[in-house]
N, C-alpha and C positions, 0 to 999 in steps of 0.2 A: 472471174465472176461471170456467171452465165447471164443470159438476157433477162430472165425473170428476176434475178437478184438486182440487176441494173435498174429495172423498172421499179422494183420495190424501193430502192435507194432514191430514185428520182422522185417518186411519189412522196416519200417522206420529206424530201427537200422542198417540194411545193407546199406541203402541209405546214412545215416549219416556217416557211416564208410568210404564208398567209397568217398564221397565228402570231408571229412576231411583228410583222409590219402592218397588218390590216385587221387587228383584233376587234377594233371598234366597228368595222364595216362588215363583219361576218354574221351579223344578226339579221341582215336583210339583203335583198337585191341579188345581183348576179354573183357577187363574191360568196354569198352564202350558198348558192347552188353549186358553184365550183368547189367550194370547201367540202360540202357534203359528198359530192361525187368522188373526190379524192380520198376522203375518209372511208367510204364504202369500197373503193378500189383497193385500198391498203388492207382492209378486213378480208376481202376476197383472196388477195395474194397470200396473206398470213395464214389463212385457213385452208389453203390449197384447193380452193374452189375453181371452177371453170373460168379461164381468162376471158371467154366470150361474154361473160357477165359484166366485165369492166366497162364503165360508162364515163370515160374522161375525154373522149374525142369530141372536138368542137368547143372545148373550153376557151381556147385562144380566140376563136372567132366570136364567141359570146362575150368575152371580156372586151374585145375591140368594138363590138356593136354598142356596148354600154358606155365605154369610156374613151375610145379613140386615142388611147395613150400608147402609141406604137413603140416608144422608147423604154417602157417599163421592163425591168429585168425579170419580173415574174413571168412575162410572156415567153422568154427564152427557156425558162425552166419547164413551163407547161408544154411548150412545143417539143422539147426533148423527150418528155414523158410520152406524149402522143406518138412521136416517131418510134420510140422503143416499143411501145405497144403494137403499133402497126407492123413492125418487123417481127415481133413475137407471133402475131396472128398469121403472118404469111409464111412462117417456117414450119 
């Protein structure tokens, strides 16, 4: 699996987690913004657009600023996606 495929899979994992565990919170606030950014990122990746347009970086920090829930497993998933994207942009 190449890096772009890893990123796509990780983004889908974040989206699924948000939809399954936070569906009621996706209508407003920071989770709505994070969810929208991940949906847009998935669309960009699936349509082979420029990865420079991906805007998922900073989602972990935004979540922590809003909730201060450092133990939330969603953060690990988002951090992994941001790390993969960073690696993809630097190669």
